[in-house]
N, C-alpha and C positions, 0 to 999 in steps of 0.2 A: 403685703399687708394692705388691707382695704379697711377704713373706718368712715361709716355714713352715719351722721346724726345731724337732725335739725338743717338739712340743707349744705353740710358741710362734707366736704370730700377729703381725705386725707390719704395720700399713696406714697409707702414706704418701700423701699426695695434697694438691695445691693446690686451692683454691678459684677458679674462674675469675672472673678481675675483681676480685679482693677483697683479694689482696697476703698474704694468710693461707697458712700451711703446717700441715698437722695430721699428727701422728705418734701411734698410740696401739698399744699392745700388750695381749694378754691371754694368760692360760694357758689353751691349747686343748687337751683331752685328746681328741684324733683326732676321729672322726665326729660326737661330741656336741655340737661348736660348729657344726655348719654351718648353723643357723638363725640363730646370732647373727652369724656371718661374712655371711650374705646380707640381714640386717637393717642392719649396719653399712654393707655396700655401697650398700642402697638410700638411705641416709641421705646418704651421701657424694655420689652421683649427684644426688641432690634438689638437693642443695647446690649442685652444680656448674650446673646448667641455670636458666635464668629459669623462674618459676612463674607460671601464669597461672590465676587462679581460674576456676571454672566459668562461661562466659558464657551469658547468655540470648540465644539466636538465632532469629529469625523465619526460617524456610525457604519460600521460594514455589518450588515443583517446577515441571516441565512435566510432560508425559504420555508412556507407551510407554517405551522404552528409557531416556529421559532421567531418568524416575522412578527406574528401577533403581538409575542413576549416584546419585542423590541419597539414595536410602534406605542406599546401601552407605556413603557418606560420613557420614551422620547416626549409623549404627553405630560406626562409629568415633569420631566426637566424644562419643558416648554413654560409650565407653571412657574416654575423657579427662575425664570429669566434667562436659561441659557440657550446657546444657538446650535440649531442641530442641522449637520450636512449627511445625506445618505447617499453612500456610494455602493452602486448597484448595478447590474448588467439588463441588458433589454431583453434577453431572455427569462429574466425572473418571472415567477408566476403572480404573486402576491404584490410586490414592491410596486409603488405607482406615485407620479408624481401629486404632493400635498403641500405646497407652497405654504398653505398656514401652519404647518407644523414643522415642516424642513426644508431645506435646500436641497435638489437632488443633483447628484453627478452620473450619469447614466452613460454606460459604454454600449455604443451600439456594435453589435457582432454581425459579421457578415459570413458569407459562404456557407459551409457546412456547420460550422459551430454555431452560426446564427439560426440554424433550422432545428437544432436539439433545444429543447426547452426543460427547465425543471419540471414542469408538468407532465410532461412526456416520460420521463425518467421516473417520476414517482409513480405514475400510473403503472408503469410497467413493473416497478418492485412490487405493487401492491397486488398486482395480478398473480406475479409469479409467489408471493407468499399465501395468498388464497390458495393456489393449486398445491404447494406444499402441505398446508392443513388439510386440504380436502383430498387428496390424492398419496399421502405419504401412510398408507395403511403397512406396506412391506417396505422392508430395508431397502431394495433396489430402487423402488419407486420414489422412497425419502433420499436418498444420495442423487438420483437424478436431477429432481426439483431443487435439492439445494445447490448442486452444481450450475444450476440456472440461476437461481438467486445470487450466487456468488458473483456470475457473470455479468449480472445487472450491477452490482455493487461496484466491480471494477469499471463499468461503463461511467458511473455516476463519478467516481474518482478522475476518470480520465476526463470528464465534462468539466470539472472543477479544475483540471490541470490546463485545459484550454483556456478558461477563464482567466487564470492567472497569467497566461503566456499574455492575453490580450491585454490585461491591465500592465504589466510590466514592460511590454514592448512599445506601450503608447507613451512615449518621452513628454509630449505636450501636457498629458493627463498628469503624469509624475510632477513636472514642473509646476501644475496649478494646483497640485497639492501642497508641494513644498511652501508656494508663496502665499498659500491660504492663512498661516501662522496658525494652525490648530494647536489648541491647549492639550489633548488627549484624544486618543480612540476608545470607543466603545466597540467591542467586536462579538459576534458569537462564533466562538474557535471550530464549531464545526464545517466552518466554510475557512480554510485556511490563510485567505487572502489578507484578512483582518490582522493577524500575528506578522505578516510579511510586511505589510505595509508600515507598521508600527516600527519594526526594525529599521526600515529602509528611512523612514521620516524622523527617527530619534525621537518618537513620542511616548508618553505614558501610555500602559494600555490597561483597560478593564475590560473584563469579560463577563457577558450575560450568559450562563452557560449552565447546562446539566450534561451534554453529551460533546466527545470528539469524534473525530474520524475513526476512532478503534474502539470506542466503548463509553463507559461512564467515566466522568471527568475525574472523580477522586482518585481513579486507579494510576493517573499519571501525576497527579498534583500532591497527594498524600499517602502515608504509610497505608498498605491494604493488607493486613493478615488473611490469608485465605481460609484459616481455621474457624473464622466467623464473618467474614465480609463476602457476601455472595457474589459471585461473576454474573456481569448481565446475560440473560438468556439460560441460567442455571435453574431458575424455578425453585430456589432455595431460600429459608431465612436464615438468620444469624444462629439459629441452633440446629449444627449439624451433626450426624453420626459419621463413623469411620469412613463408610461407602459414600456419603454426601460429599464429604471433604476430599474424597478421591474424586468424584466427579467435578466438584468445584476446581482442584487443581489441574485435572485433565482440559477442561473447558479455557481457563486461564491460560495454560500453555499453549493450547490450539490459536487461540485470539491473539496472544502477542506474537506467535509465530507468524501468521497470517500479516498481521501489523508490520512486522518488524523486517519480512523477506518479501513482502508484495506492496503493501501501500505507502508504508514510509520512503522507500526508496523513489517511488513517484515524484514525492514532493521535496526529497532531498535533491534530487536533481535541479528542481526548480530553485531551490535556496542556494546551491553551489553558484547556478548560473547568474540571478540575479542580485545576490547579496554576498557573496563571497565564498571561497573554498572551505571556509572554517566554520561556517553555519550547517544545521541540521533542523528539521522539521520538530524534533522533540524538544531541542534547546530554546527554539524560538517559541513554542507554545507555551513553556514552563518561565518564560520571562514576564509574564503579567503581573502587574503589580496587585491589584486586586481580583479575586475571582467571585463574582455575585452569583452563587449557587442558588439555583431554583429548586431547593430542598428545605424541607422543616422534617425535624426528627421527630414529630408525632407520626409522620407518615412513614420516612426512612429508617433503616435500622441504624441504632448508634454504632459508630466507627471513630477511628482516629482522623485528625483532621490537622489544618494548618493556621498559623496567623492570619495570612491575607485571603483566607475562604471566608466569605459573609454571606449568611445562609438568609436567603430571601423567598423560600418556598411559599407560594401564595399570593405574592406581591400584586398580583393582578385583580386580585377579590375585591369587590365593592359590596356594598349594600344595595339589595335590589331598587330598582325604580318601578314606578306603575307602568303596567303592560299597556301595549297599544289596545285599541276597543275590540279588534278582532279577537286578539288572544284572551283579554279579559272575559269578554262573554263567553268564550267556549272553556274557560277555567271555572267560571261562576256556573255554568249550566252542569257541572260534574256533581254537585250537592254535596252529601256528606261523603262520598266516596273518593272524592278528590281526583288529580290527575297523576300521570305520569309521564316524564319527557325522556325521549330518546334522541341521541346523537352519536354519530361515529366520528365525529372530529372534522378538522378542516380539509383533508385531503381525501378521505372516503366519502363521497356524495351519495353512493348507492352499494348494495350488496347485490352479489348474483340473484336471479330471480326467484330461484329455487329456495335459497337461504330467506328472501323478502317474504315468500308465501308463508313459510314457516312461522315467522316472525307475526306478519298480519293475522294469521290463523289464532296464535295465541291471544293477541290483543283484541280480537273481537269477542272472546270468552270472557274478557273482563268487565266488572261492574264499573270501574274507573275510565276516566276519559284518558285519552294518549296524545299528545303531541309529539310529532316524529319528524325529525329532520330529514328529510329524503328528496333527492334531486334527481332521482332514475326514474324508470316506467312504474306508472300506479300498478300495483299488484292486484290481480281481478278478486280476490277475497278479501279487500280490504273491509273493515268493519263500520258500521255508522258512528262509533265512539272513537274513532281514530282522525286526527288532523294531520294531512301531509303538508310539509311547508317545506320552501328551499332554503330560508333562512329562519332561525327562531334566536329570540332573546334570551339565551340558554342562562346567563347568569340570573337574569331577574325572575325566569320560570323556576330557577332553584331555589331561589330566595322567598317564593310565594307560599303563603300558610297551607295551600291546597295541596302542594307536591307533596306526594307519597313515595317515590321512587326515582331514580335515575338509571336509564339502561345506557351503557357508554361503552366504548371499546379501550379505555383505559390509558388515555393520554393523560399528561400530567396535569395540564390547564384544567381538564375536566375535572379530574379527580380532587384537585385542591378547591375548586368553586364547591363541589359537593360536600366537602369536608367545612368549608366556612360556612355553608348553609346549613350543615348537619342533615343532610339527605342521604338515605344509605342508597347502595348501589347495586344493580345486577349487571356484570362485566361479559362481555363478549371480545376478548381479545382478538387481534388479527394478525400482527408482527411486531416485531423489534423489542422494545420495552413494555409492552404493554401488559404482557403475562406477569413480568416482575412488578410491574406496579399494582395490579389488580390483588397477587399475591399478598403484597403488604396490607392490603385492607381487608382482605379475606382473613388473614390470621389475626387482625383485631377485633374481628366480628363483626365488621361494619359492611360487608360485600358477600355475594354470591358469584361464583365464578362459572361460566360455561363453556363447553368447548364446541366450537362452531362447526366443526367437522362432522360431529355425531348429533348435534343439537336436533330434537324435533319439537313440534309447537307444544306438545304436553309437558317437555321438559323445562321450557322457557315459562310457560304457563305456572308451574310448580314452583320454580325459582321465582317469578315474581310475586306469588301468593306469600311464599314463606317469608321474602324479606319486608313485606308489608304488616302481615298480621303476626310474625315473631317479633314482638317489640324490642326484643335484644338487639335487633340491626340497627334501628333508629336510636335507642339509647346509648350503644356504643358509639354510632358516628356522631351524635349530640356531645357526647364525652371528648372525642377527639377534636370537636369544634371548639369545646370549651378551651380546651389545653393549647389549639391553635390560636385562638384570640388573646390568651392570657401573655402578653408581651409587653415590655415597657414601651416599645415603639413598634409601628407596624413594619411589615416587610418592605413596603414601599418607601417609607420613610429613612429606613435602614440603608436602602440601595441608593438614594438620593445622596444621604449623608457620605457614605463612602465614595461615590462619583466625586462629590464636591470637595472630599479630603484630599484625592488624588489630583485634583485640579490645583488646589489652595498649594500643594506643597510639591507640586510637579513630579510628581510618583509616590511611590512607597516602597523603595527598595530594602527598606529597614524591617518589612515584614516579610519578604521573599527569602526562602531558605537557599542556602548555597546548594543544595541537592542537583538543581539543575545545571550546575557546570561540573558534577562529577561524571565520568565515565561509570558504566554498570557495574565495573570490578572494584572499584573504589566505593561506590555506594554500598554495597553488600559487603565491604572489608575482603573482599576475595583475595587481593595481594597480601594482606595483613594475615590472612589465615595460611595462606600458602608460607609466609615467612615463618610465623610461629612453628607451624608443621615441619619446614625444612629446618629449623633450630632443634626442634625436639627430634628429628630423625637424626642429625648431625651429632647431638648429643648422647643419644643412643648407641650410635655407630662408635663414637668414640669411647664410650663407657664399656661397650662389648669387647672393642679392641683393647683398651688397658687391662680390664678383667683376664683377657686370653693372654697377654703378656705377662701379668703379674702370676697367673696360673702355670705358665711357661716356665718363669723363673722360678718359681717355688718348686715345681718337677726337678729341675736342674740341680738345685740347692741341695734338695732330697738325696738325689743320685750320688752327688758329691761326697755327702756325709757318710753313706752306705758302703 
């Protein structure tokens, strides 16, 4: 409570959980005491909240947009006084030494392992995904390209296997990590070395997570009824017909079979070798104390969850900053028509030329100006209204009042930024989760999704005009934006609180379900069902035998009396 009257300041507050009540007054000659007021208020606030000393955190990131997410989280942790140490490999694409933000532990890879980089694997995966989209018109070609895609995925897992070997065979490195006295590990579990190091070093573990090596993280960490929880790649919503539920079940069965028989055994071999014969990758993944899930239910479909899952979808979103002079001048030149922003994410720098030319042709017919993040060959038919840039301040552009639409590939970072700023989307998905992400916006009336395999310039032009001039798209997106912002704390504040919570209490095992210790037949009560069915069958057999004997005895008695 603040009381200001005739130069007297009174401050009254209760210290949370302490039972103390403070009241303090001072003579305050107007504006001259503003700094004293701020100082006193900061002291009271610091008393009222739990204090966490700077934690010593080991961060094990993944690549691409995953790295961007982790870096943003580390920037906020640094502001809160925590010390970050990043563990990564010399073949990583995005990670680099940033001494102002974190200390680096880099494993230099030699030989054939060092020649393979995450960039080359990612680009190979993208190229094969594009081939599936463009050449999958017949069943035979679709199967052929899917096989090539799965081969690339297997190569990626083999690459990760080699990285884990390099880490755990380096005994001096493991000793260095053990002697560093880290308080916890923050990891992206799509790269399993983080969970393995947490087990080896016996440290609390927090995930910054959306995906695992085998798909969406919820399917491992929480109950996932297939009747209304769509599987990654199904392109289904939470409202499914009988045939759609059948499709969902078949896809889940195929994905879990591939994971269980191909990918998990690769990592189980590593677990047995370096962590002990009683370990496996699934148990290690489930040992995390807290899962910081990059999901918000204004975007995701409602589903069951668990106590140690904390939702931080959109945590990277921030209010826009003023644009640099080059971009601001271009945006202002758009007049009343405004601008359109296009970006295909951190990994896809450019599209095939024939697709790029279709997009450029559509843009050239628009009255709006277009800012296009493009790092490839300039299309010959580019219009005067289009600005190509190798890098753009995406979130600042999306937050600009002149931005009318966002053309995107459907990555979660970009979509949450579009939601945060209330900008409708024209989606051009390319691979993995992007189809499902954009579907979630499309069913909410905030996006229009294109098929890049069949897209012509006229199709894209029509979609852009529909999203801009049909006001329902912007209204629906602004409604999602209002819902997303209407929270008791920001997603970033929630993430920092739970990281500090784990640091303060040296883990959060009380939030972790015991399901991770249970074999599948116990988890699904298969043993109980077998036991009960056995009892029923035994009871039925005994009853039938008794009745049969009674009938036999009854017949004999009748024969004797006759």
